[in-house]
C-alpha positions as CSV (number, residue, x, y, z in Angstrom):
1,A,-23.3,-21.1,36.6
2,E,-24.2,-20.0,33.1
3,V,-21.8,-21.0,30.4
4,S,-21.8,-19.3,27.0
5,T,-19.8,-20.2,23.9
6,Q,-18.9,-18.2,20.9
7,S,-17.9,-19.6,17.5
8,T,-14.5,-18.6,16.1
9,G,-14.7,-15.2,14.4
10,S,-13.1,-11.8,14.0
11,Q,-15.3,-10.2,16.8
12,W,-15.0,-12.7,19.5
13,E,-13.0,-10.4,21.9
14,P,-14.9,-8.9,24.9
15,Q,-15.5,-5.1,24.5
16,W,-15.0,-2.7,27.5
17,S,-16.3,0.8,28.0
18,E,-13.7,3.4,28.4
19,D,-14.2,3.7,32.2
20,E,-14.0,-0.2,32.4
21,V,-17.3,-0.4,34.2
22,T,-19.2,-2.2,31.5
23,C,-18.1,-5.3,29.5
24,A,-19.9,-6.7,26.4
25,R,-19.4,-10.0,24.5
26,A,-21.2,-11.5,21.5
27,C,-22.5,-15.0,22.0
28,N,-24.0,-16.4,18.8
29,A,-27.6,-15.1,19.0
30,E,-27.2,-12.5,21.7
31,V,-24.9,-9.8,23.3
32,Q,-24.4,-10.0,27.0
33,F,-23.4,-7.0,29.2
34,F,-21.7,-7.2,32.6
35,E,-21.3,-4.3,35.0
36,N,-18.9,-3.4,37.8
37,N,-16.7,-6.5,37.1
38,D,-19.5,-8.8,38.2
39,F,-19.4,-11.7,35.8
40,S,-21.8,-13.9,37.8
41,K,-24.9,-12.4,36.3
42,V,-25.8,-10.7,33.0
43,A,-26.8,-7.1,33.6
44,K,-28.4,-6.5,30.1
45,R,-28.9,-8.4,26.8
46,I,-29.4,-7.8,23.1
47,Q,-31.1,-10.8,21.5
48,R,-31.2,-11.3,17.7
49,D,-31.4,-14.2,15.3
50,K,-27.6,-14.0,14.8
51,V,-24.9,-11.7,16.1
52,G,-21.7,-11.1,14.2
53,G,-20.0,-8.7,16.7
54,V,-20.5,-5.9,19.2
55,F,-18.5,-2.7,19.5
56,M,-18.4,-0.3,22.5
57,A,-17.9,3.3,21.5
58,P,-15.3,5.2,23.6
59,G,-16.3,8.2,25.7
60,K,-18.1,8.8,29.0
61,E,-21.6,7.8,29.9
62,P,-24.1,7.5,28.3
63,Y,-22.3,4.8,26.2
64,H,-23.1,3.9,22.7
65,V,-23.0,0.3,21.4
66,A,-22.8,-0.8,17.8
67,L,-24.3,-4.2,16.9
68,Y,-23.3,-6.1,13.7
69,V,-25.9,-8.7,12.4
70,P,-24.6,-10.7,9.4
71,S,-26.7,-11.8,6.4
72,I,-29.3,-14.5,7.2
73,K,-30.9,-16.4,4.3
74,G,-30.2,-13.8,1.7
75,A,-31.3,-10.8,3.8
76,H,-29.0,-7.7,4.1
77,A,-26.4,-7.6,6.8
78,F,-26.6,-4.4,8.9
79,V,-25.0,-2.4,11.7
80,Q,-27.2,-0.6,14.3
81,L,-26.0,2.0,16.9
82,Y,-27.8,2.0,20.2
83,L,-27.7,4.1,23.4
84,Y,-26.6,1.7,26.1
85,G,-29.7,0.2,27.8
86,S,-32.1,1.1,25.0
87,F,-31.8,-2.1,22.9
88,E,-35.2,-2.4,21.3
89,K,-35.0,-2.9,17.5
90,T,-36.9,0.4,17.0
91,A,-34.6,2.3,19.4
92,A,-31.5,2.3,17.1
93,V,-30.0,5.9,16.8
94,A,-28.3,4.9,13.5
95,H,-28.7,2.1,11.0
96,R,-26.6,1.0,8.0
97,S,-27.3,-2.1,5.8
98,F,-25.2,-3.7,3.1
99,M,-25.0,-6.8,1.0
100,K,-22.2,-9.4,0.3
101,V,-20.2,-8.7,3.5
102,D,-18.1,-11.3,5.2
103,N,-16.4,-9.2,8.0
104,V,-17.2,-5.9,9.7
105,N,-15.1,-3.7,12.0
106,I,-15.9,-0.3,13.4
107,K,-13.4,2.4,14.3
108,F,-14.8,5.2,16.5
109,N,-13.2,8.6,17.1
110,K,-11.9,9.6,20.5
111,T,-15.3,10.9,21.8
112,G,-17.3,8.0,20.4
113,K,-19.7,10.4,18.5
114,Y,-18.6,9.2,15.0
115,G,-17.6,5.7,13.6
116,I,-16.3,4.3,10.4
117,I,-17.7,0.9,9.4
118,I,-15.1,-1.2,7.5
119,A,-17.1,-3.8,5.6
120,S,-15.1,-6.4,3.6
121,N,-15.5,-9.4,1.5
122,D,-12.9,-12.2,1.5
123,V,-13.4,-12.7,-2.3
124,D,-13.9,-10.0,-4.9
125,K,-16.3,-11.7,-7.4
126,S,-15.5,-9.1,-10.0
127,G,-12.0,-10.5,-10.1
128,S,-10.3,-7.1,-9.9
129,S,-8.6,-7.7,-6.6
130,Y,-6.9,-10.7,-5.0
131,Y,-7.5,-9.2,-1.6
132,G,-11.3,-9.1,-1.9
133,Q,-13.3,-5.9,-1.6
134,T,-13.6,-3.3,1.2
135,L,-16.2,-0.6,1.6
136,L,-16.3,2.2,4.1
137,Y,-19.4,3.7,5.7
138,F,-19.8,6.6,8.2
139,I,-22.2,6.6,11.1
140,S,-22.8,9.0,14.0
141,I,-24.9,9.2,17.1
142,R,-27.0,11.9,15.3
143,G,-28.3,9.2,12.9
144,E,-26.1,10.0,10.0
145,S,-25.2,7.0,7.7
146,N,-23.2,7.6,4.5
147,Q,-20.8,5.7,2.2
148,I,-17.3,7.1,2.0
149,V,-16.4,7.5,-1.7
150,L,-12.8,6.5,-2.5
151,K,-11.3,7.7,-5.8
152,K,-9.1,4.7,-6.5
153,N,-9.9,1.0,-6.8
154,G,-8.2,-1.5,-4.6
155,P,-7.8,-2.6,-1.0
156,V,-8.1,-0.4,2.0
157,Y,-4.9,-0.7,4.0
158,S,-5.6,1.6,7.0
159,V,-8.2,4.0,8.5
160,E,-7.3,6.2,11.5
161,W,-9.0,9.0,13.3
162,N,-7.1,12.1,14.4
163,P,-7.0,11.7,18.2
164,V,-8.0,15.3,18.9
165,R,-9.8,16.4,15.8
166,D,-12.9,15.3,13.9
167,E,-11.1,14.1,10.8
168,F,-9.7,10.8,9.6
169,I,-7.2,9.5,7.0
170,V,-7.7,6.5,4.7
171,L,-4.9,4.7,2.8
172,Y,-6.5,2.9,-0.2
173,G,-6.1,1.7,-3.8
174,F,-3.6,-0.6,-5.6
175,M,0.0,0.2,-4.8
176,P,1.2,2.9,-4.9
177,C,-1.9,3.7,-2.7
178,K,-3.6,7.1,-2.2
179,G,-3.8,8.9,1.2
180,T,-6.8,11.1,1.7
181,L,-7.9,13.2,4.7
182,F,-11.7,13.4,5.2
183,N,-13.9,15.5,7.5
184,V,-17.0,14.2,9.3
185,K,-19.1,15.1,6.3
186,C,-17.1,12.5,4.4
187,D,-15.7,15.2,2.1
188,P,-12.0,14.9,1.1
189,I,-10.2,18.0,2.4
190,H,-6.6,17.1,1.6
191,E,-4.7,14.6,-0.6
192,F,-1.3,13.3,0.5
193,G,-0.4,11.9,-2.9
194,E,0.4,8.3,-3.8
195,N,3.2,6.2,-2.3
196,H,3.9,2.8,-0.8
197,Y,2.1,3.1,2.6
198,N,0.1,0.8,4.8
199,E,0.0,2.5,8.2
200,I,-1.2,5.8,9.5
201,L,0.4,7.0,12.8
202,F,-0.8,10.2,14.5
203,N,1.2,11.6,17.4
204,P,-0.8,11.8,20.7
205,Q,-1.4,15.5,20.2
206,G,-2.8,15.0,16.7
207,N,-0.7,17.8,15.1
208,M,1.6,15.5,13.2
209,V,1.1,12.2,11.3
210,G,3.4,9.6,9.8
211,L,2.4,7.7,6.7
212,C,4.5,4.6,6.6
213,G,5.1,1.4,4.8
214,F,6.0,-1.5,7.1
215,G,5.7,-5.3,6.9
216,N,6.3,-6.4,3.3
217,L,7.1,-2.8,2.3
218,R,10.6,-1.3,2.6
219,G,10.0,1.1,5.5
220,K,9.1,4.3,3.8
221,M,8.2,7.1,6.2
222,K,6.7,10.5,5.5
223,F,5.7,12.9,8.3
224,Y,3.3,15.8,7.9
225,D,2.3,18.9,9.8
226,M,-1.5,18.5,10.2
227,D,-2.1,22.3,10.8
228,N,-0.5,23.4,7.5
229,K,-0.7,20.0,5.7
230,K,3.0,20.3,4.7
231,L,5.6,17.6,4.4
232,L,8.1,17.7,7.3
233,S,10.4,14.8,6.4
234,D,10.8,11.8,4.1
235,F,13.1,8.9,5.0
236,V,13.3,5.1,5.3
237,A,13.4,2.9,8.5
238,A,14.2,-0.6,7.0
239,D,13.0,-3.8,8.7
240,T,10.6,-2.0,11.0
241,T,8.1,-4.3,12.7
242,Y,7.1,-1.9,15.6
243,F,6.4,1.8,15.9
244,E,5.4,4.0,18.9
245,W,5.3,7.7,19.4
246,A,6.8,9.3,22.5
247,P,4.3,10.9,24.8
248,S,5.9,14.3,23.9
249,G,4.8,13.8,20.3
250,D,8.1,14.9,18.7
251,A,10.0,11.6,18.7
252,F,9.3,7.9,18.3
253,I,10.8,4.5,18.5
254,T,11.0,1.8,15.8
255,G,12.0,-1.8,16.4
256,T,12.9,-5.0,14.6
257,L,11.3,-7.5,17.0
258,S,10.7,-11.2,17.3
259,P,8.8,-13.3,16.2
260,R,8.2,-11.1,13.1
261,L,11.9,-11.1,12.4
262,R,14.2,-13.3,14.5
263,Q,17.6,-11.8,13.3
264,D,19.1,-8.4,13.6
265,N,16.7,-7.4,16.4
266,E,17.2,-3.8,17.4
267,F,15.5,-0.5,18.3
268,K,16.0,3.1,17.3
269,L,15.0,6.4,18.8
270,W,14.2,9.0,16.1
271,D,13.0,12.6,15.8
272,V,10.4,13.5,13.1
273,C,13.2,14.9,10.9
274,G,14.7,11.5,10.5
275,K,17.7,11.9,12.9
276,I,18.6,8.8,14.9
277,L,18.9,9.9,18.5
278,H,19.8,6.4,19.8
279,H,20.4,3.0,18.3
280,S,20.7,-0.3,20.2
281,R,21.2,-3.8,18.7
282,V,21.1,-7.1,20.5
283,A,24.4,-8.7,21.2
284,S,23.9,-11.7,18.9
285,D,21.1,-13.5,17.0
286,D,20.8,-15.9,19.8
287,I,19.2,-13.1,21.8
288,Q,15.8,-11.9,20.6
289,L,14.0,-8.7,21.3
290,W,10.3,-9.2,21.9
291,Q,8.7,-5.9,23.1
292,L,9.3,-2.2,23.4
293,K,7.3,0.3,25.4
294,W,7.5,4.0,26.4
295,I,7.3,4.6,30.2
296,N,5.0,7.6,30.6
297,S,5.0,9.0,34.1
298,A,3.0,12.1,33.2
299,T,-0.7,12.1,34.2
300,L,-1.5,14.7,31.6
301,L,-0.6,14.8,27.9
302,P,2.3,17.2,27.2
303,P,1.5,20.2,25.0
304,P,1.7,19.7,21.2
305,P,5.2,20.0,19.9
306,V,6.0,22.7,17.3
307,P,6.4,20.9,13.9
308,R,9.4,21.9,11.8
309,P,10.6,20.7,8.4
310,A,13.8,18.8,8.1
311,T,16.9,20.8,7.1
312,S,18.9,20.0,4.1
313,K,21.6,18.5,6.3
314,E,19.1,16.3,8.1
315,I,17.6,15.2,4.7
316,A,21.1,14.2,3.5
317,A,21.8,12.3,6.7
318,A,18.5,10.4,6.4
319,K,19.1,9.2,2.9
320,P,19.4,5.4,2.5
321,Q,23.0,4.2,2.7
322,A,24.6,1.5,0.6
323,Y,23.5,-2.0,1.6
324,R,25.8,-3.7,4.1
325,P,25.3,-7.4,5.1
326,P,24.0,-7.9,8.6
327,G,27.3,-9.3,9.8
328,S,29.2,-6.2,8.9
329,R,26.8,-3.6,10.4
330,G,28.1,-1.8,13.4
331,G,31.4,-3.7,13.6
332,P,34.2,-5.4,11.7
333,A,33.2,-7.4,8.6
334,A,32.5,-11.0,9.1
335,A,35.4,-13.3,8.5
336,T,35.8,-14.5,5.0
337,R,36.5,-18.0,4.0
338,S,40.1,-19.2,3.7
339,L,41.8,-18.1,0.6
340,L,43.6,-21.5,0.4
341,P,41.6,-24.1,-1.5
342,N,40.1,-27.0,0.4
343,V,41.5,-26.1,3.8
344,S,39.4,-26.5,6.9
345,D,40.8,-25.9,10.4
346,G,44.3,-25.9,9.0
347,V,44.0,-29.3,7.4
348,Y,44.2,-29.8,3.6
349,K,41.4,-31.9,2.2
350,P,41.9,-33.4,-1.3
351,G,39.4,-32.1,-3.9
352,S,39.0,-30.4,-7.2
353,D,41.3,-27.4,-6.3
354,S,41.5,-26.3,-9.9
355,S,37.7,-26.1,-10.2
356,R,37.7,-23.1,-7.9
357,N,39.4,-21.1,-10.6
358,Q,37.4,-22.4,-13.5
359,P,34.9,-19.8,-14.9
360,S,31.2,-20.9,-14.9
361,K,29.4,-21.8,-18.1
362,Q,27.5,-18.5,-18.0
363,A,30.8,-16.5,-17.6
364,M,32.3,-18.3,-20.6
365,K,29.1,-17.6,-22.6
366,N,29.3,-13.9,-21.7
367,Q,33.0,-13.8,-22.7
368,R,32.2,-15.2,-26.2
369,K,29.4,-12.6,-26.6
370,R,31.9,-9.8,-25.8
371,E,34.4,-11.2,-28.2
372,N,31.8,-11.4,-31.0
373,R,30.7,-7.8,-30.4
374,A,34.3,-6.6,-30.5
375,K,34.9,-8.4,-33.8
376,Q,31.7,-7.0,-35.4
377,T,32.7,-3.5,-34.3
378,E,36.2,-4.0,-35.8
379,E,34.8,-5.2,-39.1
380,A,32.4,-2.2,-39.3
381,N,35.2,0.2,-38.7
382,A,37.3,-1.5,-41.4
383,K,34.7,-0.9,-44.2
384,P,35.9,1.5,-46.9
385,E,34.2,4.9,-47.5
386,P,31.4,4.7,-50.1
387,T,32.3,6.0,-53.6
388,M,30.4,8.5,-55.7
389,Q,29.1,5.6,-57.8
390,D,27.8,3.8,-54.7
391,L,25.9,7.0,-53.7
392,Q,24.4,7.4,-57.1
393,S,23.3,3.8,-57.2
394,T,21.6,4.2,-53.8
395,I,19.7,7.3,-55.0
396,V,18.4,5.4,-58.1
397,D,17.3,2.5,-56.0
398,E,15.3,4.8,-53.7
399,R,13.7,6.5,-56.7
400,E,12.6,3.2,-58.2
401,K,11.2,2.0,-54.9
402,K,9.1,5.2,-54.6
403,I,7.8,4.8,-58.1
404,R,6.8,1.2,-57.4
405,N,4.8,2.4,-54.3
406,L,3.1,5.1,-56.3
407,K,2.1,2.7,-59.0
408,K,0.7,0.3,-56.4
409,K,-1.5,3.1,-55.1
410,L,-2.7,3.8,-58.7
411,N,-3.7,0.1,-59.1
412,Q,-5.7,0.3,-55.9
413,I,-7.5,3.5,-57.2
414,E,-8.3,1.7,-60.4
415,K,-10.0,-1.1,-58.5
416,L,-12.0,1.4,-56.5
417,K,-13.2,3.1,-59.7
418,N,-14.3,-0.2,-61.0
419,Q,-16.4,-0.7,-57.9
420,V,-18.0,2.7,-58.4
421,A,-18.8,1.7,-62.0
422,E,-20.5,-1.4,-60.7
423,G,-22.8,0.8,-58.5
424,K,-21.1,0.0,-55.2
425,T,-21.1,2.8,-52.5
426,L,-17.7,3.6,-51.1
427,E,-16.5,5.0,-47.8
428,K,-15.4,8.6,-47.6
429,N,-11.8,7.7,-47.1
430,Q,-12.0,5.6,-50.3
431,M,-13.4,8.5,-52.3
432,D,-10.7,10.7,-51.0
433,K,-8.1,8.2,-52.2
434,I,-9.6,8.3,-55.8
435,A,-9.3,12.1,-55.7
436,T,-5.5,11.8,-55.4
437,E,-5.1,10.0,-58.7
438,N,-3.9,13.0,-60.7
439,D,-1.4,14.0,-58.0
440,L,0.0,10.4,-58.1
441,I,0.4,10.5,-61.9
442,E,2.2,13.8,-61.8
443,E,4.6,12.5,-59.1
444,I,5.5,9.4,-61.1
445,K,6.2,11.6,-64.2
446,R,8.5,13.8,-62.2
447,L,10.4,10.9,-60.7
448,E,10.8,9.3,-64.2
449,L,12.5,12.3,-65.7
């Protein structure tokens, strides 16, 4: 029996054709293909000096296969797209090379005609991003190969194809990130604005999409009509770790699941306007919810739902509510500690009872600040009204201050004139300053009257 090994990497998983007839796996310096679930012999091979990954495009026969070859001894890394079975180096239907790439992933559209290469570096040597650098490239079975130009610097969070249309969305840039819709010419055709997103979620029919912020983001969700590019709803689903559209395309489930979050596990059924249709929580934190899945008995995809914007009543209902501790959600508040000092299970235990009522050092400091502010306010209010003599004295002081400033400027002008006499060339702003000498003298005379 033949044994092959593959070093640890991001593309170690076997790849299957959509009809599950052909399986491909990368094995260091070659790609092996198996057909008809017969893994006792290799049906076809691609042999190169080094193989970083293989990607099977979806769609019916004839399949297309993308091969990633990493950089070797300073040479460019590259991706080549082949028609299955024609694996000679000169037979590639599309080719894209790039430098300084550590990881490559490829996302094909539903038909497998177009693909987006996600090429990333673990370290951004320019120092502009902690997350490294990510570049996007477009390839097609027609031989096209273009870089996708992004209008904002920063990481790429998500790239997703519309499941039924030849268009894709990219979330990119430092937070708040941009969301842009592109066509297969790599032209931006719609901007979704900037917000805190990291996931793109098309419904199965492709006529609605959710832009969401899960994980370390607060659960922001915005849903759009892809026909008119209009906003349908905007709400928050906090602590969401799982999302899945219903097969009907007009509802979805969210879940708080283990092991991502081990407390307050729950799931909710929503419509796209933000209305909660069903909410179920586990009985206690000792019970954990691990998986959610829709059961789809239909063999054909239901027709696209008709998108509708949320009504004002639905928008108000979907607004975030005041925070409630986990123990007080969906039931009576958790029991508070005993109001009696140092009492446990009905038994008094000696201790510093009086210390429970003593204010902290910070509280005492804040109290002193409040008392001082009140005292200063009281003293300010107690000051007598200024007399006419006080007002006149203030006016005289202001006049003398202005005269001193004007004489200071005259002294500066005198120094500049001396520099001119010595033959030194002055800047234009210095010459303009000399020209104001007569005006300054007249102003001083007027103030001294």
